C-alpha positions in Angstrom: 19.9 -9.5 5.2 17.2 -9.3 2.6 16.4 -13.0 2.5 13.2 -12.6 4.4 12.0 -9.6 2.6 12.8 -11.3 -0.7 10.2 -14.0 -0.2 6.4 -14.1 -0.2 6.0 -16.9 2.2 8.3 -19.6 0.8 8.0 -18.4 -2.8 10.2 -15.8 -4.5 8.6 -12.4 -5.0 8.6 -12.9 -8.8 7.3 -16.5 -8.9 4.4 -17.2 -11.2 1.2 -17.8 -9.2 -0.4 -21.0 -10.1 -2.0 -21.9 -6.8 -3.6 -20.2 -3.8 -0.3 -20.8 -1.9 1.5 -18.4 -4.2 -1.0 -15.6 -3.3 -0.1 -15.4 0.4 3.0 -13.8 1.9 4.5 -13.0 5.3 3.3 -9.8 6.9 5.8 -7.7 8.9 5.7 -8.0 12.6 3.3 -5.8 14.6 6.3 -4.3 16.5 7.5 -3.0 13.1 4.0 -1.9 11.9 3.3 0.2 15.0 6.3 2.3 14.2 4.8 3.3 10.9 1.8 5.3 9.7 0.1 2.6 7.8 -3.5 1.6 8.8 -3.5 -1.9 10.3 -6.4 -3.5 12.2 -4.3 -6.6 12.8 -1.8 -4.6 14.9 -4.3 -2.3 16.5 -2.5 0.7 15.2 -5.7 2.8 14.8 -9.2 2.9 16.0 -11.7 3.7 13.2 -11.1 4.2 9.5 -7.8 5.3 8.0 -7.4 9.0 7.2 -6.1 9.0 3.6 -5.9 6.5 0.7 -2.2 6.8 -0.1 1.3 7.6 1.1 4.3 7.4 -1.3 7.5 7.4 0.6 11.3 7.1 0.2 14.3 9.0 1.4 14.9 12.7 0.6 16.3 13.4 -2.9 14.5 10.4 -4.4 12.4 12.3 -7.0 9.4 12.7 -4.6 8.8 16.2 -5.9 8.7 14.9 -9.4 6.3 12.1 -8.4 4.0 14.5 -6.6 3.7 17.0 -9.4 3.3 14.2 -12.0 0.5 12.6 -10.1 -1.2 15.9 -9.6 -1.0 16.5 -13.3 -3.0 13.3 -14.0 -5.8 14.0 -11.5 -4.6 12.9 -8.0 -5.1 15.4 -5.2 -1.9 14.7 -3.2 0.4 16.8 -1.0 4.1 17.0 -0.5 6.1 17.0 2.7 5.4 20.5 3.9 1.7 21.2 3.7 -1.6 20.0 4.9 -2.6 16.6 3.6 -5.0 16.6 0.6 -7.8 14.3 -0.2 -5.8 11.4 -1.7 -2.8 11.6 0.7 0.8 12.7 0.2 4.2 12.0 -1.2 6.6 12.3 1.7 9.7 10.7 3.2 8.8 12.1 6.6 5.4 10.6 7.3 6.2 6.9 7.0 7.0 6.9 10.7 4.5 7.5 13.5 5.7 10.6 15.3 3.7 13.3 17.2 6.3 15.9 16.2 7.7 15.1 12.8 10.3 17.2 11.0 8.6 20.2 9.5 5.3 21.9 10.3 2.8 19.4 8.7 0.9 17.1 11.0 -1.4 14.0 10.5 -3.5 14.4 13.6 -3.1 10.7 14.4 -4.6 9.6 11.1 -3.1 6.8 9.0 -2.8 5.8 5.3 -4.6 2.8 3.7 -1.9 2.2 1.1 1.8 2.9 1.4 4.1 2.6 -1.7 7.9 2.6 -1.6 9.6 4.7 -4.3 13.3 4.2 -5.1 15.7 6.1 -7.3 19.2 5.1 -8.4 21.2 5.0 -5.1 24.4 6.8 -6.1 22.5 9.8 -7.4 20.1 9.8 -4.5 22.9 9.6 -1.8 24.9 12.3 -3.5 21.9 14.6 -3.7 21.2 14.0 0.0 24.3 16.1 0.7 22.0 19.1 0.2 19.7 18.0 3.1 20.1 19.1 6.8 20.9 15.5 7.8 23.1 16.7 10.6 21.1 19.8 11.2 17.4 20.5 11.8 16.2 17.0 10.8 18.7 15.2 13.1 16.5 14.8 16.2 13.7 13.4 14.1 16.0 11.0 12.4 17.6 9.8 15.6 14.1 8.9 17.0 13.6 6.4 14.2 16.9 5.0 13.0 20.3 4.5 14.8 22.3 6.9 12.6 25.4 6.1 14.6 27.6 8.2 12.3 25.8 11.4 13.6 27.1 10.6 17.2 30.8 10.3 16.2 33.3 12.9 17.5 33.6 14.6 14.1 30.6 13.4 12.1 30.9 13.6 8.4 27.8 14.5 6.4 28.7 12.2 3.5 28.8 9.1 5.8 25.6 10.2 7.6 23.8 10.5 4.2 25.0 6.9 3.3 23.8 5.5 6.7 20.5 7.4 6.5 19.8 6.0 3.0 20.6 2.4 4.0 18.7 2.4 7.3 15.6 4.2 6.0 15.2 2.0 2.9 15.9 -1.1 5.0 12.9 -0.2 7.2 10.7 0.4 4.2 11.8 -2.9 2.6 11.1 -4.8 5.9 7.7 -3.3 6.0 6.9 -5.1 2.7 5.5 -2.1 0.9 5.0 -2.5 -2.9 8.1 -1.0 -4.4 8.8 0.7 -7.8 11.6 2.4 -9.6 10.7 6.0 -10.4 12.7 5.9 -13.6 10.5 3.2 -15.1 7.1 3.1 -13.4 4.0 4.1 -15.3 1.9 6.6 -13.4 -1.4 4.9 -14.2 -0.2 1.8 -12.3 0.4 4.0 -9.2 -3.2 5.1 -9.4 -4.5 1.6 -9.9 -2.5 -0.1 -7.2 -3.4 2.6 -4.6 -7.1 2.2 -5.3 -7.4 5.5 -7.1 -7.6 4.2 -10.7 -10.9 6.0 -11.3 -9.2 9.3 -10.8 -6.6 8.9 -13.6 -6.8 11.4 -16.4 -5.6 10.4 -19.8 -5.5 14.1 -20.8 -3.2 15.7 -18.2 -4.1 18.9 -16.4 -2.2 22.1 -17.1 0.2 21.7 -14.2 4.0 22.0 -14.6 6.2 19.0 -13.7 8.7 19.9 -11.0 12.0 18.2 -10.4 13.5 20.2 -7.5 17.0 20.0 -8.9 19.8 21.2 -6.7 23.4 21.8 -7.4 25.8 19.4 -5.5 29.1 17.7 -5.8 29.8 15.1 -8.5 28.1 11.8 -8.0 29.7 9.4 -5.5 31.3 6.3 -6.8 31.0 2.9 -5.1 34.7 3.1 -4.2 34.0 6.4 -2.4 31.1 4.9 -0.5 33.3 1.9 0.4 35.9 4.3 1.8 33.3 6.0 4.0 32.2 2.7 5.6 32.7 -0.7 4.0 29.8 -2.3 5.8 27.3 0.4 5.0 28.5 0.4 1.4 27.9 -3.4 1.2 24.4 -3.0 2.5 23.7 -0.2 0.0 25.1 -2.4 -2.8 22.8 -5.3 -1.7 19.8 -3.0 -1.6 20.6 -1.4 -4.9 20.6 -4.8 -6.6 17.4 -5.8 -4.8 15.8 -2.7 -6.3 16.8 -3.8 -9.7 19.9 -1.5 -10.3 23.0 -3.1 -11.7 26.6 -1.9 -12.1 28.3 -4.4 -14.5 31.5 -2.3 -14.5 32.0 -2.5 -10.8 33.4 -5.5 -9.0 32.6 -4.9 -5.3 35.0 -7.6 -4.1 37.9 -5.7 -5.6 37.1 -2.2 -4.2 39.8 -0.7 -2.0 39.8 2.3 0.3 41.0 5.7 -0.9 43.5 7.7 1.1 40.8 10.2 2.2 37.1 10.2 3.2 35.0 11.7 0.4 33.1 14.7 1.6 29.9 16.4 0.4 31.6 19.8 -0.1 34.8 18.5 -1.8 36.6 21.5 -0.4 39.1 19.5 1.5 39.9 15.8 2.1 39.9 14.1 5.4 42.4 11.4 6.2 41.1 8.3 7.9 42.7 5.3 9.6 39.4 3.3 9.8 39.9 2.1 6.2 43.6 2.1 5.3 44.4 3.1 1.8 44.5 0.3 -0.7 42.8 -2.3 1.6 39.6 -4.2 1.3 38.8 -5.1 4.9 35.3 -6.6 4.5 33.0 -8.0 3.4 33.9 -10.5 0.8 32.1 -12.6 -1.8 29.5 -10.0 -2.4 28.9 -11.1 -5.9 27.6 -14.5 -4.7 25.2 -12.9 -2.2 23.5 -10.5 -4.6 19.8 -10.8 -5.0 18.9 -10.6 -8.6 16.1 -8.3 -9.8 12.7 -10.1 -10.4 12.4 -12.0 -13.7 8.8 -10.8 -14.0 6.8 -7.9 -12.7 3.3 -9.4 -13.0 2.5 -7.0 -15.9 3.5 -3.9 -14.0 6.4 -2.0 -15.5 9.1 -0.7 -13.1 7.8 -2.6 -10.0 10.6 -4.5 -8.2 8.8 -5.9 -5.2 5.1 -7.0 -4.9 5.1 -6.3 -1.2 2.6 -7.8 1.2 -0.8 -6.4 2.0 -3.0 -7.2 5.1 -6.4 -8.7 4.6 -9.1 -10.0 7.0 -10.3 -13.6 6.7 -13.0 -15.6 8.6 -10.6 -17.8 10.5 -10.7 -17.7 14.4 -7.1 -18.5 14.9 -5.7 -16.4 12.1 -8.1 -13.5 11.3 -5.6 -11.7 9.1 -3.4 -12.9 6.3 -0.9 -11.3 3.9 -1.7 -11.1 0.2 0.8 -10.1 -2.5 0.4 -6.4 -3.3 0.7 -6.8 -7.0 -1.6 -9.2 -8.8 -1.1 -9.6 -12.5 -4.0 -10.7 -14.8 -2.4 -14.0 -15.7 -1.6 -14.8 -12.0 -5.1 -14.0 -10.8 -6.7 -16.0 -13.6 -4.6 -19.0 -12.6 -5.8 -19.0 -9.0 -9.3 -17.5 -9.4 -11.0 -20.9 -9.1 -9.3 -21.6 -5.7 -10.0 -18.3 -4.1 -12.4 -18.1 -1.2 -15.3 -15.9 -2.2 -15.1 -13.7 0.8 -11.4 -13.1 0.4 -11.9 -12.5 -3.3 -14.4 -9.7 -2.6 -11.9 -8.0 -0.4 -9.2 -7.9 -3.1 -8.7 -4.4 -4.3 -10.3 -4.3 -7.8 -7.7 -1.8 -8.9 -4.8 -4.2 -8.5 -5.8 -5.7 -11.9 -8.1 -4.5 -14.6 -11.7 -4.0 -13.6 -12.8 -6.0 -16.7 -10.9 -9.0 -15.5 -12.4 -8.9 -12.0 -15.9 -8.7 -13.5 -15.1 -11.8 -15.5 -13.7 -13.6 -12.5 -16.7 -12.5 -10.4 -19.0 -13.9 -13.0 -17.1 -17.2 -13.0 -17.6 -17.4 -9.2 -21.3 -16.8 -9.6 -21.5 -19.4 -12.4 -19.7 -22.0 -10.4 -22.1 -21.7 -7.5 -25.2 -21.3 -9.7 -26.0 -25.0 -9.8 -25.9 -25.4 -6.1 -28.0 -22.3 -5.5 -30.7 -22.9 -8.1 -32.8 -25.3 -5.9 -32.7 -22.7 -3.1 -33.8 -20.0 -5.4 -36.7 -22.0 -6.8 -37.8 -22.9 -3.3 -37.6 -19.3 -2.3 -39.8 -18.2 -5.2 -42.4 -20.9 -4.3 -42.6 -19.8 -0.7 -42.9 -16.2 -1.8 -46.0 -17.0 -4.0 -47.6 -19.0 -1.2 -47.0 -16.2 1.2 -48.6 -13.7 -1.1 -51.7 -15.8 -1.5 -52.0 -16.2 2.3 -51.6 -12.5 2.8 -54.5 -11.8 0.3 -56.7 -14.3 2.0 -56.1 -12.7 5.4 -56.9 -9.2 4.1 -60.2 -10.3 2.4 -61.2 -12.2 5.6 -60.7 -9.2 7.7 -62.7 -7.0 5.4 -65.6 -9.4 5.5 -65.6 -9.6 9.3 -65.5 -5.8 9.5 -68.4 -5.5 7.2 -70.5 -8.0 9.2 -69.8 -6.0 12.4 -70.9 -2.7 10.9 -74.2 -4.1 9.2 -77.2 -6.1 10.3 -80.3 -7.6 8.7 -83.5 -5.5 8.9 -87.1 -6.4 8.1 -88.5 -4.3 5.2 -92.0 -5.8 4.9 -93.4 -9.3 4.8 -90.7 -11.8 3.7 -88.2 -9.1 2.8 -84.9 -8.6 4.7 -82.0 -6.3 3.7 -78.4 -5.9 5.0 -78.0 -2.3 6.1 -75.1 -0.3 7.6 -75.4 0.6 11.2 -74.8 4.2 12.3 -71.5 4.8 14.0 -71.3 6.5 17.4 -69.7 9.9 17.2 -66.6 10.5 19.2 -66.7 13.2 21.8 -63.8 15.7 22.3 -63.4 17.6 25.5 
């Protein structure tokens, strides 16, 4: 169920923030966090600073190659799945999980990522394109270490069903991790820079780098009826996730889908009969329409973002040293709650989550609100500084006078005449 992931605390992920309570959210459990590659002091997943600023993750065939080349074109130094991590991190479906021997040759050396963003692409297209991946081949041992993927353990595993299960279980984990989530079809690249703390790197004038899409030939796009025939329960979970990510299918009534007389395959060369989902039946589930989670009504000023996520912050509370803060803070939302924010917590908020100008204004308001209470202390500090300066000058002059008296004495220079003369100093002897 996505009920828990759908809420920031007790408030919907798209609720307008008009109090400090709307700012907080429920962080994922440490058992879940320790499986991932995100930096988390709360869960003790790393000793020392994180390794890289950003990881953008998804499943294979979710336009990660396009995202990687587009971000590079606008100034981010970021790597793909297969090569050594660059300065700003990487775009990879592989490295969201902590694994000493991940799929492929690239390694992290135990380092983590400060920010993790969840990228989604239209599910039917993505699942169909995953037919070109070695889901039941070279990547299978890696996948089985991190998700159940029970379809891969069947007597005659079907790649099409394995792709569906892979997509559902991988994205379910990413959603439970509460990463800020966006649709690649709608997101604005500059927002990715800003939210990941790399807004200063964004180039309005793009570099001369070609945009890659990594298109592969594959079978025609799966339909929801074909996914339902593969596995009704997995199809229902995919349907729920799709709507949670803001995709809609008004021409499809999930409750009326029935099984085909064959199991759709990735290669389409031959059909496979099945008795698990008899032709023309709708075994389960039912009433899916009433359980659908609608896409957010507002995105806090960020186009294409479907989940604000929940980000870990340190606070000065002995019983609760860490709290969750929504990963997307719109200008209007932050303005509404700025007066109730604790100053120390406010200073920790990533200034790139909203415009730098806004944060400067809010910071100035924090200073103005506390100016009246600090003015007396500032005046008192200035007064003590001046008194201390006078005292220091008095001490220095006194010492000079004493030294002068020690080095001089009065001598008689005739009747009734005395002068103050300097005494000769003894020479130091050196052996």
